[in-house]
N, C-alpha and C positions, 0 to 999 in steps of 0.2 A: 195381815189376814190369815186366819186359820185354814190351813189345807188339811183335809181329812185324809185319813189312811184307809187304804182299800186292799182287799186280797187279790192275788193273781200276780202275773208277770207282765211287764210291759212289752207287748209284741206288736201293738197297733196304736194309732193315734187315739187320744181321748175323744168321746163324743160330746160335742158341745151343742146344747139345745137353746134356741133363742125363743123366749116368751115375750111378746111384744104386741102392741096395737098397730093396725095397718096405718094409722095416722103418722106413725113414726118410722115408716119404711125407709125414708131417705137417710135417717140417722143410723138405722140399723145397717144399711149398705156401707155407710162411712165407717162404722165400727168393724165390719168385715174386712175392709180394706186395711185398717190398722192392725188387724190380726193376720195378716198375709204371710208374715214371717213364720209364725207358728204353723199355719196351714201348709206352706210350702215345704217346710222341713218335716211334715208328716206328724207333728207333735199332736195336732188336733184335726178333727173332722167336723165340720159345722152342719147344722140342720135348722131349717125354719119352714114355715108352712107353705112358702112359694115353691118349695121343692116336691110337693105332693103330685105324683103323676095323674094326668088326666083319667078319670073314671075310677079312682081309688075312693074307698071310703075314708073321707078326710079325718073324721073323728078317731077312727080306729087307728090311723096312721100316726096322728099326733100322740096318742096314748102310747102306741109300741115305741115311738122315738123317745118319749119321755122316759119310759122304762129302761131304754137302752143307754140313756144319757150317763155321762160321768159329771159333767157340769152343766148347770142351768143358769143362764143369764136372764134375769128379770129386767127388762128395759122400761123403767118406771117413768110415767108421765100421767098427766090427767086423763088422757085417753085410755092408758093401761088401766088405772084405777076404775074408770067407768065401764070397762069391758067386762061383763059378767063371765064370760068364758075364760078370758085371760086369768081374771083374779080368783074366781071360784073354782074353776076346773084345772087349768094347767098349773097354776101356782100351788094349789091345794095338794095335787099329786106330788109335785116336786118337793114341797116342803115335808110331806110324809116320808118320802125317801131320805131327805136330808136328816130328819130326826132319828132315823134308823142308822145313820152313818154310812149310807150307800152312795151318796152324791154330795156335791158341793153346790150350793145355791148362793149366787152373787147378785144382789140388786145393783143395777146401773142406773143412777138417777139422770134421766135425760133432760127433763124441763122442770122448772119450779112447779111444785104441787104439794099437797098436804099428805105426805107419806109416812110421817114419823109417828106411827101407832102400830100395835101388833097387828100382824106378825112380822112386818117388815122392820120395825124398829129393833127387833132382836137379831137381825143379821147385819154384819158390817158391810157397809154400801161403798160403791165406787161412784165418782171419783172421791178423792180423799176428803174426809169429814162429811161426806154425803152431799157435797156441793153439786149442783146440776151441771151437766155438759154444757148446755146452753145457758150462759150467763154473761153479765156485763164484765169487761176487763179481762176476759180469757177467751181465746179463739177456740172454736170447736175442735180443731186439730190438736192443740195443746192438751185439752181435756181428754180426748180419746187416746192420745199417746200415753198419758198417765194410766188410763183404764187398761189399755193393751198391755203396759208394762207390769201392772199388778196381776192381770190374768196369766201372763207368762210366769210369774212368780209362783202362782197357784199351781199351774200346769206342771212345772219343773218339780215342785214339791210332791205332787201326787205321783209323778213318774219315779221320783227317787224313792219314795216309800214303797212303790210297787216292785222295784227292782229286788231280787233275792239277794241276801248278804253274800259278799265274796268269800270263798274259802280262805281260811287262814293261811298266810304265806309260810312256806316251808323254809325254816331258818337253816341255811347252809353257811357254816363258818368260812369266812374269806380269809385265806392266809395272807399275811402281811409279808410282802417282800421288800427287804431293805434295798435302798439304792446301791448300785455297784460302786465300790470305792475305786477311785483311781482309774475309771474307764477311759478309753481312748477319746470318747466324745467330750468328756469333761476337760480333758487336757487341751483339746483343739479349742473348745469355747473359751478357756481361760487365756490361751495365747492370742485368740482374735479380739478379746475384749480390750486388751491393752492398747493396740494401735488404733482401734476405731475411735477412741476417745482422745487421742492425741491430735494436736493441731496439725502437725505435718502429714497427718493420714487423713485429713478432711476430704480429700477427693474420693476416698473409699466410700465415705458416708454418702457423698453426692451421687455416686455411681449406684449404690444400692437403692437410693430414692428413685433414681431413673427407672431402674429395672422394676422396682414395685409399682410405679405408675403405669409402665408398659403392661405388666401382668394384669393390672386392675382394668386397664382399657380393653384388653383382649377378652377378659372374663365378664365384662359389663353386660353384654347382651344375654349371656347365660344367667346371670344373676337377676337380671330384670324379668327373664322369662319365668324363673322360678318364683319370683315376687308376685307376678301377674297371675300365676297358675293356681287355681283353687284346688287345694288337696282333697276336698269333698266332692268334686265333680263326679266321681264315679257313683255317687248316690242318684245321679240324674240320667244315667245311661243303662241300657240292657238290651242283651240279645234274647233273653227268656229266662234269665236268672232271678228277675224280681219284676213286679208290676209297677208301672209308672203312671197309669191312669187312676183317677180318683175312684175309690170303691163305690159300688152301687149303693143306692139308698134302700133298696129292697131288702128287709130282714127276714123274709119268709123262709120256711124250712127248705123249700125247692131252691131258693136263691143261694142259701148257705151251701147246700150240697153241691152246686155248680162252683162256687167259689172255692170250696175245699178241693174239689178236682183241679181247679186252675192252680191252686198252691201245690198240689201233689205233682202236677206236671212241671211246675217250675223247679221243684226240689230234685226231681229226676233229671232235668236239663242241668242243674248245678253239678249233679253227679256224673255228667258226660255220658248218660245212657241216652244218646239221641234217638234211637229207634223207639225206646220206651216212652220218651217225652213226646215224639211225633204222634204215637199211638193214643196217648192220654189227651192230648189237645184235639185231634181228630175226633176221638170218641165223644168229646164235650159237645162239639158242634153237631155231630150226628144224633146224639140223644136229644138235643134241643130241637132239632129239625122234626124228630119223631113226635115230640110233644106238641109243636106247633100244628103239625099235620092232623094230629089226633083231635085238636080243638078248632079245626079250620073254620066250622060254622059258628063258632062263638065269637061274635063281634061286640060283646058287651064291654070289653076293656077291664073287666073285673075278676077275670079268671087268674088267680095267683100263679098256677103252674105255667099258664101260657105267657104270662107276663114276664116271669123270670127267664123262660126260654127265649123269648124275643130279645131280652136284655143280653143274653149270652151271645146270640146271633149278630147283634150290634156291637159286640166288643172286638175291635180289630187286633187287639194284642193277641188273642188266642190263636187267630189265623196266622199272624206273623211268627209267634213262637213255634207254632206247628211247622211252618215251612223253613224256618232257621234250623230246626232240629232235623228236618228232612234233607235240607241242603248239606248239612254237616254229615249226616249218615251216608249220603250219596257220595260225598268226597272221601269219606273213610273206606267205603267198600271199593272205590275206584280211585286211588290217590293221583292217578295221571289226569283225572278231570279237574278243571280249575274251579276254585271256590271263590266267588266274587263277593265283595262287601261293599254295601252302600249304607248311608245313614239318613234317618229323617228326623229333623229338629223342628220342635214346635211346642207350644205350651200344652201340657198333657193333662194337668190336674185342674186348673181353675177355669179354663175356658172351652166351650164346645169346639172352637175352631181347631184345636189341636187333634182331637179325636176325629173330626171330619176329614182332615188331611191324612190321618193315619189310615182311614178307610180306603182311600184311593191307592196309597202305597201298598197296602195289603192285598188288595185285588190284583194289581199289576204283579206283584211278586208271586202270588198264588198261581197266576196264569203262567208265569214263566218257569217256576219249579216243577209244575205238573203238566207241562206241555208234552206233545209227542217227543220220542227220543231225538229226532233229528233237530228239533229247536228248543231242548230242554236246557235250562240255565241253573246251575247251582248257585242261586243268589240268596245271600242273607242280608238282613236288614238290622242295623243298630238303632234302636230307638233312643233319642235324647230329648229331655224335657228342658226347654229353656225358660219355663215359668212366665214367659212374656216380660222378663226382666232383662234390661240391656246388659247389666253386668253378668248375669247368669248366661246370657247368650254368648257373650265374649269368652267366659270360661269354657262352655261347651265347645266353641270353635278352637280354642287353643288346645283342648284335649284331642279334638278330631284331627286337626291339622298336624299336631307335633307328636302325639302320643299313640294314636290309632293309625298306624302306618298302612294297615291293610285296607282302610276306608278310601275308595277312589272317587267317590262323589257324594254330594249331600243334597237331598230334597228338603227345602226349608229356606228361611223360616217363615212365620206368619206375618208378624208386624214388620213394617219397614224400619222402625227404630231398632228393633232386635237384629234384623238382617244387617243394617248399617253398622252397628256396634261390632257385629262378628266378622264383617267382611274383611278387614284388614288382615286378620289372623289367618282366614282361609286363603287369601291372596299370597301371604308369605309362604304358606304351605303348598301352594300350586294346587289346591282342592277346589274342584269345581262345585259351584252351588246353583241349582236350579230352583227358583222360588215359585210356590204356587200361590202365594198371597201378598208379597211385598210389591207395592205398586208406586212408591215414590219416584218421581221423575228424575233422571239423570243419576241413577243408583251408583254406577261405577265411578263417576267422576266425584259425586258428593261424599262417597264413603271410602275414598282412597283404595280403590281396587286396582292398584298398579299392575298386576299380572293378569287382568282381564278374565277373572274365573266366574263372574256373575252372569247368570242367565235367568230368564223367567218365562213361564207359560201363561201368566196373566199379562193383561195390557197395563199401560202406566196411567198415572193420574191425569196426563194430558188427554188420553182417550175418554176417561171417565168424566172429565170436565166438558169436553165437546159433546158427549152424549147428553149430559143433563142441560146444557145451554140450549142444544137443539130442541129438546122437549119444552123448555121454558118459551122459547121464541114461538113455537107452533101452538102453544096452549095457554099463554098468559092473557091473550086477548088485547094486548098493548103493543103498539109499534116499537117502543124502547123501554122494555120492562126494568124496574128498579128492584134492587135485591139488597137485603141485609144479611151478612154472613156471620154465623156463630162458628168459631173454630178454636183450636188450642194452639197458639203460637210456640208453644215450647215443645212440640212433638213433631217429628219429621214428616209423617205421613199427612197429617191435618194441615201443617204449613204448606206442603207441596200442592195438596188439592186446592187450597185457597188461592195460591199464586196462579195455578194453571186456570182455575175458573175465572178469575178476574181478568186474566189476559184474554181468554177466548170471548168472555161477554163483552169487554169494552173494545175489542178489535172491531175497526170499521163503525164504531159507536152503535153496535147492535143493542147494547143495554148498558146499565150502570150499576156499580156497587155503591149504595148511598150511606152505607153504615157497617161498621165491623165491631163485633163483641168477642172478648177473649173468654172462653169458657174456663179458663184456668186462673182468671184474676182473683186474688184473695178477697176482694170486696165485690164479687159479682153478685148483683141484684137482678133476679129473674124479672120482676115487676118493672124496674127501671129500663132494663135492656129491651124488653118487649114494647115498652112505651115508645122507644125511639124508632120502632119498626112500623109505626101506623101508616106511613106513606108508601111502604114497600109493597110491590105486587107479589113478592115471594120471598121466602126465607130459604137460605142455604145453610144446612146444618151439617157441619163436617167434624164430628168427634174423632178423637185418636183411636188406635187400636187397643185401648186399655192396658198400656204398658206402664210398668212400675207405679209412680204415685199419681198417675193421671186418671185414675178411675172416677174421682170426684167430677171432673170436667165431662167425662162420658155420661155420667148419670144427669149432669146438668143439661146436656143435650136432649136426654129423654124428657126432662121436665119442660124444655122449650116446646118440644113436639106436642106435649100434653096440653099446654096452655094457649097455643095459637090456632086459628082456624083458617090461616093462609095455606097456599100451595108451598109444599116443603120439598126441597131438593136435598136428598140425603146421600151421605158418604157410604161406601159399601161396608164399612165397619159396623152399620147398623143392621146389616143383613143377618140378624139373629133372632130367631123366634122366641127364644127363652127370655130375651130382653123385651121385645115388643109385645109380649103377651101381657106385660104390665099395663099396656095401653088398649087391651082388647075391647074395652068399652067405647073407645072412640071410633069415629067413621074415617078411617085412614085410606080407604080404597080410592085410588086415583088422586089422592091429595098428597100422600107421601111417596116420592119416586126415588128409586135407588137404581144405579146403573151396575150390573154384574157382567161377569164374562161368560157365563153359561147358566142355562135354565133347562130342566128336564123336558119342558114342553116346547122349546124352540125347534124349528125345523131341523131335522137331521140328528137331533141329540138322542134319539132313541138307541142309537148305535151304542151308546154307553148306559143310558138310564135303565134300559131294559135288563141287561146282565147285572147291573149294580143293585137293583131292586131285588133280584133273585138271590144275590150274595148276602144282602144286609136286611132283607125283609122290610123294606121302607124306602121312601124317597131319599135322594142324596142331593147336595147342592154344589155350588160352583167350586168350592174349596176341595171337595172330594174330586171333582172332575179334573180340575187343574193339577192336583197331586198325582192322580192316575196318569195324566198325560206326560207329566215330567218323568215318572218312573218308566213309562213305556218308551219314552226316547232313549233313556239309558239302556234299557234292555235291548232295543234295536241296534244301538251301537255295539254293544257287547257281542251280539250274535254276528256282527260283520266279520269277514275273514281278515286276518291281519292285525286286528285290534288287540293291543296287549293289556294285561291287567295291572295298569299303572295309571297314575293321575295325569301324566303328560299325554299319554295316548287318548284318554277320555277328553281332555280339554282340546286337543287338536281336532278330534272328530266332531265335537260340538261347534267348534269356531267354523268348521266347513260343512256344517249339516245342511244338506240340500233339501228343498221343500218336500215333505213326506205327508202322506194322507193322515189327517188328524184321527186320533182314536176316540174322540168325545163328541165330534160333530162331523158327519158324513161328507159334507160338501165344502169342508175347509181343509187347508194344508197347515203344516207347522214348520217354521224356520226361524232363524234368528237374525236381527240386524247386527251391524258391526258393533254397537254398544251393548249388545246381550239382550236387547228387548224383543218380544215376540213381533214378528215382521207382518203377519197377516191380519192382525185385529186393528181396525180403525173405527169401530163403533161397538158399543156395548148393548146388551139386552136390558131393557128398562122393565123393572118389576114394582109391584105395589103390593102391601098387604091386603088380605081378603079373609074373612071367616068362612070355613068350609060349610057346605050346605047339605052334604049327603047325610042320610041318617045314620050311617055306620061310622061317621066321624064325629070327634068330640068338638062341639061348637064353642068350646071355651078357648080354643086354639086358633092363633092366626096362621095363615099360610101365605106364600108369595105366589103371585100369578104375573103373567106378562101383561103389560099395559096394552089396553085396547083389544085384548084376545077375547074370544067368546066365553072363556071360562071367568073373566074378570068382570 
């Protein structure tokens, strides 16, 4: 395939625009999953129409994104050809830029259709020879893997042509030094060679072999550590030198101004001018607050200045970078003061869960760094992006445990499978981990935490299962309700929740699981699996946490919800508005039930929700609350007299942490059981999606409310 040449220097990922019919949304999602390697490496940034912010002018937004694109993927099917907007508007603008040599347009033939006519026939299509992705004799994954491979080749070609040519190397003559004649080393070697190969000196060779084996055994752990350690892991960690969150989609002049200011602050941080960096990051938030206040009465959602300012105020990196710089400047001014370092590990680019966790950590850090003098703490936070990949999480853990010796505790990870993969490394490094999101039952035992460093502020899947079963028994209208379970048997969290749910439901014959469907099965058929659930009183839909290659099973769970009219008991991994908004036309209120650890409207939650809304200019969810609580626990320990700035001291204090008033629910306390689990939580808050009805809210978005509450 021909990759076009463009002017400029590669400093950001290429913008990839998806032009497709809504009928092909599931295939578009699968293609995005196959492009995850390019996305995570920062080579590309993707955009499609579901990323349009509520209240935006969708037509203008699409045209702006098309003009900013470097690559346009035409996802061709009968639905695409029948869509006048896709074919006549989006494709026409893309081809016009393609003819001018500004972008690369690639047709991807999704399904069999009559596409071989101008203008598409003039473009080289994917998969190879223009064969459709969905065809007999070839799996969809194989076809999309070929497509992703070719797109990678195009991306690398464009990046290579954008790179400025390297300066010619300076030729420096290298003097040739002849080997020394008759050196003492040569003489000794010659003397040793003779006896080593004589039979009566065989014992010497045996001795050397034994010594070599011993050296190898001693060095083996160090060699293994070097092999397992990823040399590129520094791309995924930052104190303020670089941004790890995905760049915003707003391309307005105001948004670009804020982004340029953030880049400026990061450059000053890299230059170690911490006072200057702190002032820049602080100024960004203050300017944004001024803009929001200026347009306080404008609730249309269409004001570009206000929208850009709100996006800045919801960016937790800006606040963390500011306080990292401030903490370092404080320590620089007073070297006798201690500089404490913790890390937060979560998926930063692909999933909203990572930024939600970051919000809680940022708020707790800001409170600690800017507290009154007698309770002020110089606390810096190292941000680590695990990408929701188990291998990347393990590499992050190796880096933090073995190479970032100043890190005394970690808040993270989000997905249970990521935490489980990373935990052996943290345990070896005696590095405490407090998770605000990993709920798999028996984490320490299952994940080889021999040093007992794992703790969590969330409850386990056992509590989640008990909460869902209680709701089922009270609301099914049947004495012994029957349930069909959809889950991913290849992922730790999903597997754990299914096991706990089945045990709780069938204990004392309260109910029965009458069928099980694997969301990750290669031959999964939605029609067939739903056909097996006709006798069920409810469905339990337990998708994974979207780790690694499990995304297909997650979206299969969404399709199950879309196609059934039964009561649905959902896993907490479904607590994502951006995912459920695809189902906004369905009546899910009090039909989809999810159990979470915190909700802003539960009794006593205003102790955290009120200040959080002032920080972030909007609602926060349980992931933010649990991350805030985890960081607050560490702050409280560090403020205790006698606590040392090392890992052992933190672990000892966490292991003996006495019940303390919760910082997110006023009538709760927080402490830990012997296995690291949260002690006080034995029931979760049940929530269900609902469309907002207030006139100043966008009715296209789903929200979550507490089941049976007045607002529900």
